[in-house]
TORTORMI-384958 format. One line per 3 residues: number of its first residue (from 0); for each residue x, y, z of C-alpha. Coordinates in steps of 0.25 Angstrom, whole numbers, plus 2048, in hexadecimal, padded with zeros to 3 digits. Layout:
# residues N
NUM) X,Y,Z ~ ...
//
This chain:
# residues 460
0) 8D2,6DC,89D ~ 8D5,6EA,8A2 ~ 8E1,6EB,89A
3) 8DA,6E7,88D ~ 8D0,6F3,88F ~ 8DB,6FD,892
6) 8E2,6F8,885 ~ 8D5,6FA,87D ~ 8D3,708,882
9) 8E1,70C,87F ~ 8DF,707,871 ~ 8D2,70F,86F
12) 8D8,71C,874 ~ 8E4,71A,86A ~ 8DA,719,85F
15) 8D2,725,863 ~ 8DF,72E,864 ~ 8E3,729,856
18) 8D5,72C,850 ~ 8D5,73A,856 ~ 8E2,73D,850
21) 8DD,73A,842 ~ 8DC,746,838 ~ 8CE,74C,836
24) 8C6,749,829 ~ 8C1,754,820 ~ 8B7,752,815
27) 8B4,75A,808 ~ 8A6,75B,804 ~ 8A4,75E,7F5
30) 895,761,7F1 ~ 890,75E,7E3 ~ 886,769,7E5
33) 889,777,7E0 ~ 889,782,7EB ~ 87C,78A,7EC
36) 87D,798,7E6 ~ 879,7A1,7F1 ~ 87D,7AD,7EA
39) 874,7AA,7DE ~ 868,7A7,7E7 ~ 86A,7B5,7EE
42) 86B,7BB,7E0 ~ 85E,7B5,7DC ~ 857,7B9,7E9
45) 85C,7C8,7E7 ~ 857,7C8,7D8 ~ 849,7C2,7DD
48) 848,7CD,7E7 ~ 84B,7D8,7DD ~ 842,7D2,7D3
51) 836,7D1,7DD ~ 839,7DF,7E1 ~ 838,7E5,7D3
54) 82A,7E0,7D1 ~ 820,7E6,7DB ~ 811,7E8,7DC
57) 814,7F7,7DC ~ 819,7F7,7CE ~ 80D,7F0,7C8
60) 804,7F9,7D0 ~ 80B,805,7CB ~ 807,801,7BC
63) 7F9,7FE,7C1 ~ 7F8,80C,7C7 ~ 7FC,813,7BA
66) 7F3,80B,7B2 ~ 7E7,80E,7BC ~ 7EB,81D,7BB
69) 7EA,81C,7AC ~ 7DE,814,7AC ~ 7D7,81F,7B4
72) 7DD,82B,7AD ~ 7D9,827,79E ~ 7CA,827,7A0
75) 7CA,835,7A7 ~ 7D2,83A,79B ~ 7C8,834,791
78) 7BC,83A,799 ~ 7C3,848,799 ~ 7C5,847,78A
81) 7B7,843,788 ~ 7B2,84F,790 ~ 7BA,858,788
84) 7B5,853,77B ~ 7A7,855,780 ~ 7A8,863,787
87) 7B3,86A,780 ~ 7AF,878,77E ~ 7BC,87C,776
90) 7BF,886,780 ~ 7C4,886,78F ~ 7BD,879,793
93) 7C4,872,787 ~ 7D2,878,78B ~ 7D0,874,79A
96) 7CC,866,796 ~ 7D7,864,78D ~ 7E1,868,798
99) 7DB,85E,7A1 ~ 7DC,853,797 ~ 7EA,857,794
102) 7EE,856,7A3 ~ 7E7,848,7A3 ~ 7EF,844,797
105) 7FC,848,79D ~ 7F9,840,7AA ~ 7F5,834,7A1
108) 802,835,799 ~ 80A,836,7A7 ~ 803,829,7AC
111) 805,822,79F ~ 814,825,79F ~ 815,820,7AD
114) 80E,814,7A9 ~ 817,811,79D ~ 824,813,7A5
117) 81E,80A,7B0 ~ 81A,7FF,7A6 ~ 828,800,79F
120) 82F,7FE,7AD ~ 826,7F3,7B1 ~ 828,7EC,7A3
123) 837,7ED,7A6 ~ 836,7E8,7B4 ~ 82D,7DC,7AF
126) 838,7D8,7A5 ~ 843,7D9,7AE ~ 83C,7D2,7B9
129) 838,7C6,7B0 ~ 847,7C5,7AC ~ 84B,7C5,7BB
132) 841,7BA,7BE ~ 846,7B1,7B3 ~ 854,7B3,7B8
135) 850,7B0,7C6 ~ 849,7A3,7C1 ~ 855,79E,7BA
138) 85E,7A1,7C7 ~ 854,79A,7D0 ~ 854,78E,7C7
141) 863,78D,7C7 ~ 863,78E,7D7 ~ 859,783,7D8
144) 864,779,7D3 ~ 86A,77B,7E1 ~ 85D,776,7E8
147) 862,768,7EA ~ 858,765,7F5 ~ 84C,769,7EC
150) 847,773,7F6 ~ 843,77D,7EC ~ 83B,773,7E4
153) 834,76E,7F1 ~ 831,77D,7F5 ~ 82A,77F,7E7
156) 822,772,7E8 ~ 81D,777,7F6 ~ 819,784,7F0
159) 811,77D,7E5 ~ 80A,774,7EF ~ 807,780,7F8
162) 801,788,7EC ~ 7F9,77C,7E8 ~ 7F4,77A,7F7
165) 7F0,789,7F8 ~ 7E8,788,7EB ~ 7E1,77B,7F0
168) 7DD,782,7FD ~ 7D8,78E,7F6 ~ 7D0,786,7ED
171) 7C9,77E,7F8 ~ 7C8,789,802 ~ 7C3,797,7FC
174) 7C9,7A3,803 ~ 7BF,7AA,80C ~ 7B9,7B7,809
177) 7C0,7C3,811 ~ 7B8,7CA,81B ~ 7B0,7D5,815
180) 7B3,7E3,81B ~ 7A7,7EB,81F ~ 7A0,7F4,815
183) 79B,800,81E ~ 792,809,816 ~ 799,807,809
186) 793,809,7FB ~ 79E,800,7F5 ~ 79A,7F4,7FE
189) 7A4,7EC,806 ~ 7B3,7EF,807 ~ 7B8,7E2,801
192) 7C7,7E4,7FD ~ 7D2,7ED,7F8 ~ 7D9,7EA,7EB
195) 7E5,7F0,7E5 ~ 7EE,7F8,7E5 ~ 7E9,7FF,7D9
198) 7F1,80B,7D9 ~ 800,80B,7DE ~ 808,818,7DB
201) 813,820,7E1 ~ 80D,82C,7DA ~ 814,839,7D9
204) 81E,837,7E4 ~ 823,829,7E4 ~ 829,825,7F1
207) 829,833,7F6 ~ 81F,833,801 ~ 81C,827,809
210) 80F,82B,810 ~ 803,831,80A ~ 7F4,82F,805
213) 7ED,830,7F8 ~ 7DF,82E,7F2 ~ 7D3,834,7EC
216) 7C9,83E,7F1 ~ 7BB,837,7F4 ~ 7B4,844,7F2
219) 7BB,84B,7E7 ~ 7B8,859,7E1 ~ 7B3,858,7D3
222) 7BE,856,7C9 ~ 7C7,84F,7D3 ~ 7C0,842,7D4
225) 7CD,83A,7CE ~ 7D7,842,7D6 ~ 7E0,83C,7E0
228) 7E8,842,7EC ~ 7F5,83F,7F3 ~ 7FB,843,801
231) 809,840,803 ~ 810,842,811 ~ 81B,84A,80B
234) 821,84F,819 ~ 828,844,822 ~ 81E,83A,81D
237) 814,840,827 ~ 80F,84D,821 ~ 809,853,814
240) 804,861,810 ~ 7FD,85F,802 ~ 7F4,855,7FA
243) 7F8,852,7EC ~ 7ED,850,7E1 ~ 7EC,848,7D5
246) 7E2,849,7CA ~ 7E1,83A,7C7 ~ 7E7,82C,7CB
249) 7F0,82C,7BF ~ 7F6,83A,7C4 ~ 7F8,834,7D2
252) 7FF,828,7CC ~ 809,830,7C3 ~ 80A,83B,7CD
255) 804,847,7C6 ~ 7FD,850,7CF ~ 7F6,85B,7C7
258) 7EF,861,7D2 ~ 7FC,860,7DB ~ 7FC,862,7EA
261) 7F2,869,7F3 ~ 7FA,86F,7FE ~ 7F4,86F,80C
264) 800,878,812 ~ 80E,87C,80C ~ 815,876,819
267) 815,867,81C ~ 812,864,827 ~ 80A,86F,82D
270) 7FC,872,833 ~ 7F1,86A,82C ~ 7FA,863,822
273) 7FA,854,821 ~ 7FF,84A,82B ~ 7FF,83B,828
276) 7FD,832,81C ~ 7EE,832,81C ~ 7E6,83D,815
279) 7D9,83C,80C ~ 7D2,845,802 ~ 7C3,847,803
282) 7BB,852,7FC ~ 7C7,85A,7F7 ~ 7CD,85B,806
285) 7D9,853,80C ~ 7D7,84D,819 ~ 7E3,849,822
288) 7EA,849,82F ~ 7EE,857,833 ~ 7FC,85A,836
291) 800,858,845 ~ 7F1,858,849 ~ 7E6,84F,84D
294) 7DD,853,842 ~ 7D8,850,834 ~ 7DB,85C,82A
297) 7D3,85F,81E ~ 7DA,866,812 ~ 7D0,86C,808
300) 7D8,86B,7FB ~ 7CF,876,7F4 ~ 7D0,881,7FF
303) 7DE,87C,804 ~ 7D8,87D,813 ~ 7DA,874,81E
306) 7D0,870,829 ~ 7D1,865,834 ~ 7C9,85D,83E
309) 7CE,859,84B ~ 7CE,84A,84E ~ 7CA,844,85C
312) 7D2,847,869 ~ 7DC,83C,86B ~ 7DF,839,85D
315) 7ED,834,85A ~ 7F4,83C,850 ~ 803,840,84B
318) 806,831,849 ~ 801,82C,856 ~ 7F6,824,851
321) 7FB,81D,844 ~ 7F8,811,83B ~ 802,806,83D
324) 807,7F9,837 ~ 80E,7EE,83F ~ 81A,7F6,846
327) 819,803,83E ~ 80F,80F,83E ~ 80C,818,833
330) 80F,826,837 ~ 805,831,838 ~ 7F9,828,834
333) 7F1,82D,840 ~ 7E6,833,838 ~ 7E1,82B,82C
336) 7D7,832,823 ~ 7CE,82A,81A ~ 7C3,82C,810
339) 7B7,824,80B ~ 7A9,825,805 ~ 7A4,82E,811
342) 7B0,838,813 ~ 7BC,839,81B ~ 7C1,831,828
345) 7CC,832,831 ~ 7D2,826,839 ~ 7DB,828,845
348) 7DC,823,854 ~ 7DB,82A,861 ~ 7E1,828,86F
351) 7D3,825,874 ~ 7D1,81A,86A ~ 7DE,813,86F
354) 7E4,814,861 ~ 7D7,80E,85A ~ 7D3,813,84C
357) 7C9,81F,84C ~ 7C2,823,83F ~ 7BB,831,83E
360) 7B2,836,832 ~ 7B7,844,82D ~ 7AC,84D,828
363) 7AF,854,81C ~ 7AF,864,81C ~ 7B8,86F,81C
366) 7BB,86D,82B ~ 7BA,85D,82C ~ 7B4,857,839
369) 7B3,84A,83F ~ 7A5,844,83E ~ 7A6,836,844
372) 7B0,82D,84A ~ 7B1,81E,84C ~ 7BA,816,855
375) 7C0,809,852 ~ 7C7,7FD,859 ~ 7D3,7FC,84F
378) 7E0,801,854 ~ 7E6,80B,84A ~ 7F4,806,84B
381) 7EF,7F8,847 ~ 7EB,7FE,839 ~ 7F4,804,82E
384) 7E9,80C,827 ~ 7DA,80F,826 ~ 7D0,813,81C
387) 7C1,816,81B ~ 7B8,810,810 ~ 7A8,811,811
390) 7A9,816,820 ~ 7B1,80A,824 ~ 7BF,80B,82A
393) 7C9,801,825 ~ 7D7,7FF,82B ~ 7E3,7F8,825
396) 7EF,7F1,82C ~ 7FD,7EC,827 ~ 7FE,7DE,822
399) 80B,7DE,81A ~ 813,7E7,811 ~ 80A,7E3,806
402) 7FC,7E3,80C ~ 7F3,7EB,815 ~ 7E6,7E6,81B
405) 7D9,7ED,81D ~ 7D6,7E5,82A ~ 7CC,7EF,832
408) 7BF,7F6,82F ~ 7B6,7FF,837 ~ 7A8,803,832
411) 7A4,811,836 ~ 796,80E,833 ~ 794,802,83C
414) 7A0,803,845 ~ 7A4,7F5,841 ~ 7B3,7F1,842
417) 7BA,7E6,83B ~ 7C8,7E0,83B ~ 7C6,7D5,831
420) 7C6,7DD,823 ~ 7D3,7D6,81D ~ 7D4,7DE,810
423) 7E3,7DE,80B ~ 7E9,7EB,804 ~ 7F5,7E8,7FC
426) 800,7F2,7FE ~ 80C,7F6,7F5 ~ 815,7FA,801
429) 815,7F8,810 ~ 80E,804,816 ~ 801,80A,812
432) 801,818,818 ~ 7F3,81D,814 ~ 7E6,816,80F
435) 7D9,81C,80B ~ 7CC,818,803 ~ 7C7,820,7F7
438) 7B8,81E,7F6 ~ 7B9,825,7E8 ~ 7BE,818,7E2
441) 7BF,80E,7EE ~ 7CE,80E,7EE ~ 7D8,80E,7FA
444) 7E3,818,7F8 ~ 7F0,814,800 ~ 7FD,81B,802
447) 808,811,803 ~ 816,816,805 ~ 816,821,7FA
450) 80D,819,7F1 ~ 7FE,81C,7EE ~ 7F6,80F,7ED
453) 7E7,80C,7EB ~ 7DF,800,7ED ~ 7D0,7FD,7E9
456) 7C6,7FA,7F4 ~ 7BD,7EF,7F0 ~ 7AE,7F0,7F4
459) 7A3,7E6,7F2
//
């Protein structure tokens, strides 16, 4: 019995050794499927990115801005011609009026030439893009042949189902009305919404000056009701020494400054010149943060004189109390000047307020004064901008590169604060460096990375 077991074990060992010595087996796998063309897919992706980048909201808004400028300029020309026909005395008045009309015609022709060239460029872009889209469609149809698992078709079906589900939900559950912001003491009613952009233009110096501010004078001199002003930080993105004037919106868009610069000082920077991107024009005087001082300067554009008002003790200035977004702060935004129906305001923060926003009313006069001050509970670095409308302070915050949100309000007439405003502002670039309200036409004027952008405030 023992011998039999030993013989069997020896035989098994012999077989194992023989099996181990056999040569290895190698198989060739031949697939009937064609290899996936990764290079072609990469080429399609690159073409898609280029095609998407060529069509932007900026391009459409550029055309809208030109049309708006022309729309506002033509009625003014018609009114001037009618006035000349009625009151022409054949002498000095008629000659001067003809010169005014001639200047207006030159501006309109410049605006029309730019409109024609922009329209032609957009037409070529539309034609080229349509061909690119058609080519991409053909290439994608060819690539779908390689979708052997039907993943693309399933994804398309899921997208259709999701769209149908969203439509069903919206149909059965109407969207709730947004919270209405406070009205303050406002002749226009409640601040309901912001629409636009309406104007989007690089103006006279495309891409040259990243920081600045612009707008209209809420209390203009006679004959300057349609004028616009522009301040660009021309030195180190921090300082400026002049304000530039434009006789109309169309002049601003095409970059024709007939009045030209009104200079504060020949040096930049120096005492009493502009520091920071926030400035406002009110009553033919420019209000701004004084260079290297904790004060608001007032530059009289008629007399070319500068006066100032000292701000409260402990104010943070020289870029120590800025507006911020996420992990970035906007330099030299310590003092934010604003205008509304009642006059000029300055928004800032102090050490005593622990960084919270403070708003003060600036009284008009050859030497400005601080009339009244309000203290809020909003931390300044939680906001990106502020503006005033009807005595109500509004603050914005960064949402994304495409949107800013008006999220906060402080009513100076009641002292009521709210953090639930929830009004979106559509941006054309990531950073909005200045924002001011114009009570003349209920517009918000923003300076966004070298571009002048306007929005319509909707009251009701």
